[in-house]
C-alpha positions as CSV (number, residue, x, y, z in Angstrom):
1,X,-0.2,0.0,0.0
2,X,1.5,3.7,-0.9
3,X,2.1,6.1,1.6
4,X,-0.3,8.4,-0.1
5,X,-3.5,7.7,-2.2
6,X,-2.9,7.1,-5.7
7,X,-4.3,11.0,-6.8
8,X,-3.9,10.0,-10.8
9,X,-6.7,7.3,-10.6
10,X,-8.8,8.9,-7.5
11,X,-11.5,10.9,-8.3
12,X,-10.7,14.0,-6.7
13,X,-12.7,16.8,-7.8
14,X,-12.7,20.7,-7.2
15,X,-15.0,21.2,-4.2
16,X,-18.9,21.7,-5.6
17,X,-20.1,25.0,-4.7
18,X,-22.0,23.8,-1.6
19,X,-19.8,20.7,-0.4
20,X,-17.5,22.8,1.9
21,X,-20.3,25.0,3.2
22,X,-22.3,21.5,4.1
23,X,-18.9,20.0,5.5
24,X,-18.8,22.3,8.1
25,X,-22.3,23.3,8.7
26,X,-23.8,19.9,9.9
27,X,-21.6,19.8,13.2
28,X,-22.7,23.5,14.4
29,X,-26.5,22.5,13.7
30,X,-26.1,19.4,16.1
31,X,-26.9,16.9,13.5
32,X,-25.4,14.8,10.9
33,X,-25.0,15.4,7.1
34,X,-27.5,12.6,6.2
35,X,-30.2,14.2,8.6
36,X,-30.4,17.6,6.5
37,X,-33.4,18.0,4.3
38,X,-33.3,17.8,0.3
39,X,-36.1,20.3,-0.9
40,X,-35.5,19.3,-4.4
41,X,-36.6,15.5,-3.8
42,X,-40.4,14.5,-3.5
43,X,-41.8,11.3,-2.6
44,X,-42.4,10.6,-6.0
45,X,-38.8,10.9,-6.9
46,X,-38.0,7.8,-5.0
47,X,-37.5,4.5,-6.7
48,X,-40.4,2.1,-6.0
49,X,-38.5,-1.0,-6.7
50,X,-35.8,0.3,-4.0
51,X,-38.8,0.7,-1.7
52,X,-39.9,-2.6,-2.3
53,X,-36.5,-4.3,-2.1
54,X,-36.3,-2.8,1.4
55,X,-40.0,-4.0,2.4
56,X,-38.4,-7.3,1.5
57,X,-35.4,-6.9,3.7
58,X,-36.9,-5.4,6.4
59,X,-39.7,-8.0,6.8
60,X,-36.9,-10.6,6.5
61,X,-35.0,-9.1,9.4
62,X,-38.2,-8.8,11.5
63,X,-36.7,-5.6,12.5
64,X,-39.8,-3.4,11.2
65,X,-43.2,-4.6,12.3
66,X,-45.4,-6.2,9.8
67,X,-47.9,-3.0,10.0
68,X,-45.0,-0.8,9.1
69,X,-43.7,-2.8,6.3
70,X,-47.1,-3.0,4.8
71,X,-47.5,0.6,4.9
72,X,-47.6,3.2,2.0
73,X,-44.5,4.5,0.9
74,X,-44.9,8.1,3.0
75,X,-45.7,6.1,6.4
76,X,-42.5,3.8,5.5
77,X,-40.2,6.8,5.3
78,X,-41.7,8.3,8.3
79,X,-41.2,5.2,10.1
80,X,-37.6,5.5,9.1
81,X,-37.4,9.2,10.3
82,X,-36.5,10.0,6.7
83,X,-39.3,12.7,6.4
84,X,-39.4,15.5,5.4
85,X,-37.3,13.8,2.7
86,X,-33.6,14.1,4.0
87,X,-30.5,13.4,2.4
88,X,-30.4,9.9,3.4
89,X,-33.8,9.3,1.8
90,X,-32.2,10.4,-1.4
91,X,-29.2,8.2,-1.0
92,X,-31.1,4.9,0.0
93,X,-34.2,5.0,-2.3
94,X,-33.5,7.4,-5.3
95,X,-33.0,5.3,-8.6
96,X,-29.8,7.8,-9.3
97,X,-28.5,9.6,-6.0
98,X,-25.2,10.4,-7.8
99,X,-26.9,13.1,-9.7
100,X,-28.2,14.7,-6.3
101,X,-25.0,13.9,-4.3
102,X,-21.5,14.6,-5.8
103,X,-19.7,11.4,-5.6
104,X,-22.5,9.2,-4.4
105,X,-21.2,6.1,-6.1
106,X,-18.5,3.5,-5.9
107,X,-15.7,3.1,-8.2
108,X,-13.8,-0.1,-8.4
109,X,-10.5,-0.6,-10.8
110,X,-8.5,-3.7,-11.7
111,X,-4.8,-3.0,-11.7
112,X,-1.9,-5.2,-12.9
113,X,1.0,-6.0,-11.0
114,X,3.0,-3.1,-12.3
115,X,0.1,-0.9,-11.0
116,X,-1.4,-0.4,-14.8
117,X,-5.0,0.2,-14.8
118,X,-6.8,-2.5,-16.7
119,X,-10.2,-1.8,-16.1
120,X,-12.5,0.6,-14.0
121,X,-16.3,0.3,-13.3
122,X,-18.4,3.3,-11.3
123,X,-21.2,1.8,-9.5
124,X,-24.2,3.9,-9.1
125,X,-27.6,3.6,-7.8
126,X,-29.3,3.5,-4.6
127,X,-26.8,2.4,-1.8
128,X,-28.4,-0.9,-1.6
129,X,-28.0,-1.8,-5.0
130,X,-24.4,-0.3,-4.8
131,X,-23.7,-3.0,-2.3
132,X,-25.2,-5.5,-4.2
133,X,-23.6,-4.8,-7.6
134,X,-19.7,-3.8,-5.9
135,X,-19.8,-7.4,-4.1
136,X,-20.9,-9.1,-7.2
137,X,-18.1,-7.2,-9.2
138,X,-15.6,-8.3,-6.2
139,X,-16.8,-11.8,-6.1
140,X,-15.7,-12.0,-10.0
141,X,-12.4,-10.9,-9.0
142,X,-12.3,-13.5,-6.1
143,X,-13.2,-16.3,-8.7
144,X,-10.6,-15.4,-11.3
145,X,-7.2,-17.6,-11.3
146,X,-4.5,-15.1,-12.1
147,X,-2.9,-18.0,-14.0
148,X,-6.0,-18.7,-16.4
149,X,-6.9,-21.8,-14.5
150,X,-10.6,-22.8,-13.4
151,X,-13.0,-20.3,-11.8
152,X,-12.4,-20.8,-8.1
153,X,-15.4,-22.4,-5.8
154,X,-16.2,-19.8,-3.0
155,X,-14.6,-22.1,-0.4
156,X,-11.4,-21.5,-2.4
157,X,-11.3,-18.0,-2.5
158,X,-8.2,-16.2,-1.4
159,X,-10.5,-13.9,0.4
160,X,-13.9,-14.3,2.3
161,X,-16.8,-12.5,0.6
162,X,-18.0,-12.1,4.1
163,X,-15.1,-9.7,5.2
164,X,-15.6,-7.8,2.0
165,X,-19.2,-7.2,2.7
166,X,-18.6,-6.1,6.0
167,X,-16.0,-3.7,4.9
168,X,-17.8,-2.1,2.1
169,X,-21.5,-1.9,4.7
170,X,-18.7,-0.1,6.9
171,X,-17.6,2.2,4.2
172,X,-21.2,3.3,3.1
173,X,-22.8,3.8,6.4
174,X,-19.5,5.8,7.7
175,X,-18.4,7.8,4.3
176,X,-18.4,11.6,4.3
177,X,-20.7,12.2,1.5
178,X,-20.0,16.1,1.8
179,X,-16.6,15.3,0.5
180,X,-17.9,14.7,-2.9
181,X,-15.3,11.9,-3.6
182,X,-16.7,8.2,-4.0
183,X,-15.8,5.2,-2.1
184,X,-12.7,3.6,-4.3
185,X,-11.6,-0.1,-4.4
186,X,-8.6,-1.4,-6.0
187,X,-8.2,-4.8,-7.3
188,X,-4.9,-6.4,-7.4
189,X,-4.0,-10.3,-7.7
190,X,-2.4,-10.4,-4.3
191,X,-4.5,-8.1,-2.6
192,X,-7.8,-5.7,-2.5
193,X,-7.5,-1.9,-0.9
194,X,-10.5,0.0,0.1
195,X,-10.6,3.8,0.4
196,X,-13.2,5.7,2.0
197,X,-13.4,9.3,2.2
198,X,-14.6,9.1,6.1
199,X,-13.6,10.8,9.7
200,X,-12.7,8.8,12.9
201,X,-15.1,10.4,15.5
202,X,-13.0,12.9,17.8
203,X,-10.7,11.2,20.0
204,X,-10.6,8.0,17.9
205,X,-7.8,6.3,16.5
206,X,-7.4,3.0,14.5
207,X,-6.6,1.4,17.8
208,X,-10.0,2.5,19.1
209,X,-11.7,0.6,15.9
210,X,-9.9,-2.4,16.9
211,X,-11.0,-2.8,20.6
212,X,-14.6,-2.7,21.8
213,X,-16.5,0.4,21.2
214,X,-20.0,2.1,21.0
215,X,-21.5,2.2,17.6
216,X,-20.9,5.9,16.2
217,X,-22.2,5.9,12.8
218,X,-21.1,8.6,10.6
219,X,-24.5,8.6,9.0
220,X,-27.1,7.6,11.4
221,X,-30.1,7.6,9.3
222,X,-28.4,5.6,6.7
223,X,-27.2,3.4,9.7
224,X,-30.9,3.0,10.8
225,X,-32.0,1.7,7.2
226,X,-29.4,-0.6,7.2
227,X,-30.0,-2.0,10.5
228,X,-33.5,-2.4,9.7
229,X,-32.8,-4.1,6.5
230,X,-30.9,-6.6,8.4
231,X,-27.6,-5.7,7.2
232,X,-25.9,-4.2,10.3
233,X,-26.0,-4.6,14.1
234,X,-26.5,-1.7,15.9
235,X,-23.2,-2.4,18.3
236,X,-20.2,-1.4,16.6
237,X,-19.4,-5.0,15.4
238,X,-18.7,-4.3,11.9
239,X,-14.7,-4.4,12.3
240,X,-15.0,-7.4,14.7
241,X,-16.9,-9.5,11.9
242,X,-14.5,-8.5,9.3
243,X,-11.7,-9.7,11.3
244,X,-13.4,-12.7,12.6
245,X,-14.1,-13.7,8.7
246,X,-10.6,-13.3,7.8
247,X,-9.5,-15.4,10.9
248,X,-11.9,-18.2,10.0
249,X,-10.6,-18.1,6.4
250,X,-7.0,-18.7,7.6
251,X,-5.8,-15.4,6.2
252,X,-4.2,-12.5,7.8
253,X,-6.0,-9.7,9.3
254,X,-6.5,-6.7,7.4
255,X,-4.4,-3.5,7.6
256,X,-6.1,-0.1,8.7
257,X,-4.7,3.0,8.3
258,X,-6.3,6.6,8.7
259,X,-4.8,9.4,6.8
260,X,-6.0,13.2,6.9
261,X,-8.6,12.7,4.0
262,X,-9.7,8.9,4.3
263,X,-9.6,5.6,5.6
264,X,-7.6,2.7,3.8
265,X,-8.2,-0.9,4.6
266,X,-6.4,-3.5,2.7
267,X,-7.0,-7.3,2.8
268,X,-3.6,-9.2,1.7
269,X,-4.3,-12.9,0.0
270,X,-1.7,-14.1,2.8
271,X,-2.2,-17.1,4.6
272,X,-1.9,-16.7,8.5
273,X,1.3,-18.7,10.1
274,X,0.5,-20.9,12.9
275,X,1.3,-19.2,16.3
276,X,4.4,-21.6,17.2
277,X,5.8,-20.2,13.8
278,X,4.8,-16.5,14.1
279,X,7.8,-15.6,16.6
280,X,10.2,-17.4,14.6
281,X,13.1,-16.6,12.0
282,X,10.8,-17.5,9.1
283,X,8.2,-14.9,10.0
284,X,10.5,-12.1,10.6
285,X,11.5,-12.5,7.0
286,X,8.1,-13.3,5.5
287,X,6.8,-9.6,5.0
288,X,4.9,-7.3,7.1
289,X,1.4,-8.7,6.7
290,X,2.6,-12.2,7.8
291,X,4.4,-10.9,10.5
292,X,1.4,-9.2,12.0
293,X,-0.6,-12.3,11.9
294,X,-1.6,-12.9,15.8
295,X,-4.9,-14.8,15.7
296,X,-5.7,-17.6,17.7
297,X,-8.6,-18.5,15.4
298,X,-6.2,-19.1,12.5
299,X,-3.2,-20.9,14.3
300,X,-4.8,-24.1,14.1
301,X,-6.2,-23.7,10.9
302,X,-3.1,-22.5,9.0
303,X,-0.7,-25.1,11.1
304,X,-2.4,-27.9,9.2
305,X,-2.5,-26.0,6.0
306,X,1.0,-24.3,5.5
307,X,1.6,-26.3,2.4
308,X,-1.8,-26.9,1.3
309,X,-3.8,-24.9,-1.5
310,X,-6.7,-22.4,-0.6
311,X,-9.4,-25.1,-1.5
312,X,-8.0,-27.5,0.9
313,X,-7.4,-24.7,3.8
314,X,-11.0,-23.6,3.4
315,X,-12.2,-26.9,3.8
316,X,-10.3,-27.5,6.8
317,X,-11.6,-24.2,8.4
318,X,-15.2,-25.1,7.5
319,X,-15.0,-28.4,9.2
320,X,-14.7,-26.4,12.6
321,X,-17.1,-27.0,15.5
322,X,-20.6,-25.8,15.0
323,X,-20.7,-23.6,17.9
324,X,-17.8,-21.8,16.7
325,X,-19.2,-21.5,13.1
326,X,-22.6,-20.1,14.5
327,X,-20.9,-17.1,16.2
328,X,-19.9,-15.8,12.6
329,X,-23.3,-16.6,11.2
330,X,-25.5,-13.8,9.7
331,X,-29.3,-13.5,9.8
332,X,-29.3,-14.3,6.2
333,X,-27.4,-17.6,6.3
334,X,-29.6,-18.8,9.2
335,X,-32.5,-18.2,7.1
336,X,-31.1,-19.9,4.2
337,X,-29.9,-23.1,6.4
338,X,-33.5,-23.1,7.9
339,X,-34.9,-23.2,4.0
340,X,-32.8,-25.7,2.9
341,X,-34.7,-29.0,2.8
342,X,-32.8,-32.0,1.1
343,X,-31.0,-31.3,-2.3
344,X,-32.2,-28.1,-3.6
345,X,-31.4,-25.8,-7.0
346,X,-30.2,-22.1,-6.5
347,X,-33.7,-21.2,-8.0
348,X,-35.7,-23.4,-5.2
349,X,-33.6,-21.7,-2.5
350,X,-34.3,-18.2,-3.6
351,X,-37.8,-19.2,-4.1
352,X,-38.3,-20.8,-0.7
353,X,-37.0,-17.6,0.8
354,X,-39.1,-15.5,-1.2
355,X,-36.2,-13.6,-2.7
356,X,-36.3,-11.3,-6.2
357,X,-33.0,-10.4,-6.5
358,X,-30.6,-13.0,-7.6
359,X,-27.7,-10.5,-6.6
360,X,-29.2,-10.1,-3.0
361,X,-29.6,-14.0,-2.9
362,X,-26.0,-14.9,-3.9
363,X,-24.0,-12.1,-2.0
364,X,-26.1,-12.0,1.1
365,X,-27.2,-15.7,1.2
366,X,-25.6,-18.3,-1.0
367,X,-21.9,-17.4,-0.9
368,X,-21.5,-16.6,2.7
369,X,-23.2,-19.9,3.8
370,X,-21.0,-21.8,1.3
371,X,-17.6,-20.2,2.8
372,X,-18.9,-21.1,6.4
373,X,-19.3,-24.5,5.3
374,X,-23.0,-24.9,6.1
375,X,-24.0,-25.4,2.5
376,X,-22.2,-27.8,-0.1
377,X,-22.3,-28.1,-3.8
378,X,-23.5,-31.5,-5.4
379,X,-20.9,-30.9,-8.2
380,X,-17.9,-29.1,-6.2
381,X,-15.3,-29.3,-8.9
382,X,-17.7,-27.3,-11.4
383,X,-19.2,-24.2,-9.5
384,X,-20.8,-23.0,-12.6
385,X,-22.5,-26.1,-13.7
386,X,-26.0,-25.4,-14.8
387,X,-27.1,-28.9,-13.1
388,X,-25.3,-27.4,-10.0
389,X,-27.5,-28.0,-6.9
390,X,-26.8,-27.5,-3.0
391,X,-27.3,-29.4,0.5
392,X,-26.5,-28.5,3.9
393,X,-23.3,-29.9,5.0
394,X,-23.1,-32.0,8.2
395,X,-22.0,-28.9,10.1
396,X,-25.0,-27.0,8.6
397,X,-27.5,-29.7,9.5
398,X,-26.2,-29.5,13.3
399,X,-26.5,-25.8,13.1
400,X,-30.1,-26.2,11.7
401,X,-31.0,-28.8,14.4
402,X,-29.8,-26.6,17.4
403,X,-31.8,-23.5,15.8
404,X,-34.8,-22.4,18.2
405,X,-37.9,-23.6,16.9
């Protein structure tokens, strides 16, 4: 990771006429940026599909009452404390919020080993759509074998999609939208770096993020909507969850660095060393990322897997005890485990869950369940087979049996 962001690639526009003013107005007003009204946006401007998708998420998470979910659009927006229409409402439910808020999108670039840019994408749409589409692109990158081999199965990804999901959600919820700069993700063959124009709360440091801390979202109204949709918890656990996902996958913890203009998060595709090797001569010569591996959770897995390929490592990690796995299972994955009855196709699983969005089902349900070793493919050596079906693993079946009725 460079000491300074890549300014030639990063979109750093001149501040829009109101951006600097906005940035300093809202602290004095005692509120947050996303809490301020946006008079030019009316209820009719919100995307009906975005509101319908949110209702589906909120019903699944059971964090809004059935009555609230079934009410009209105006009442739903009022329930989310977004009326009179605030900036948060535009970002969450407008079809093209990037036209209303400068930099309200996610930029993803794929780089060669010499840092040359291969391709880039600008992911727009409401914040839920940005999350889904970005995760889909990131998963494509994780599937790709840099040496041109077969596409990787989820268990063999060099990085758990669950960790990237948490990182993206954190970036979206905490971003300083007054900056006018998009969230930016750099894809390399050996790492993924995410830069977010976010500001830490006063008195906080990177060390604060790595310890138990209160939930202090940069955009409380956006965070509330993500909570109601079942995407986050309300306890400041995002960093804990992404670190736990990396440990469970057997890779080193991500590197965090705060700079004046934002926060860097880097995931290296580096397997963690066993604890009894971590302090030895080999680890001292293995590079910064490996030397920082301190996870008890990864110690045993990496000890068995020092010379194995990524698929075998993931298989070993997935075989941990049910109680250990259950601690990292999201509500979406629990629903999938309960819905899986025998051998089922992807469509059958999606229908059983009542989900319409293919991307939502894949990124929030199917892939995390496969990564956690709770679900398994019937044709594991051909993950993209048209005849692919899924069933619960022994761990998944045990978790289902332990779930309260």
